[in-house]
N, C-alpha and C positions, 0 to 999 in steps of 0.2 A: 504494500500500500504506500502510496506517495502522499506527501504533504508539502505544501508550499509555505515558506516563511520568507517574507520580503523584508529585508533590512535596508534601511536608508543608508546610502554610502557616506554621507557626511554628518548625519544626525541619527546614529543607530539607537534604537530603543533597547535599553538593557534587558528588558523582559524577552524580547525577540532573540537577542544574542544568547541569552541563557537557554532558550528553547533549542537553538542550534547546538550549543554545547552539550545539552542533555541528549540530543540525537546522536552526537558523536560518542558519548559515553555508553549509549545503548548498542553501539556497533553499527549504526545506520550509515548509509552511503549518502553524501551530500553532493549536490550539483551546484557549482559556484560560477557566476559569470566572470569573465576576464575581459581584457581589452581586445583579445583576438578570437576567443571562442568560449567554451565552458570547460571547467575543471571538475574532476571528480575527486572528492576528499573523504577520508575515513581515518579513524584513529589507528595508531600504529599496531595496537593489539587486536584489531578487528579483522581477523583472518577471513571470515566469511565475506565481509565487504570487499576485501582485496580479491578474493576468488571470483566474486561477481563481476568486478571490473575486468579481470582477465578474460572471463567468459563473454561478457557483453562486447568487449572490444576485440575479441579473438586474438589476444596477445599470447606470446610465448610466456611460459611460467617464470622464465628468468628475466622478463622485461624490467629494466630499471625504472623505478618511480622517483619522483621528486619528493624530498622530505622537507616539510615545513615545520620549523621550530620557533618557539617564542623568544629564545635567547641563545647566545653563543655557548653558555654553560650547558644548555640542553643538547646542543650539537656535540659538544665535547663528551657528553655521556654516551653518545651513539657512534662517534667517529673519532679517528685520530687527527688532531689538528696541529699545525705548526705556524710559524710567523709569516710564511709565504702567503 
């Protein structure tokens, strides 16, 4: 089942942002507009959502996805970083 949450780009309502956060925590798949197309987003531990994306887009299971983090320290906990 799909549900639409429209969040204003410059004046987001905290209640609607929280609904999107809760959807991610439930393991839901989100569709987000970008300047070029749409992005599919899911929580890192939502393996079912990732499998849905692989199936929907007919991707190889080794397809590299973009990782979105809220801080450099979050990136550092998932990847090795250096000063370059």
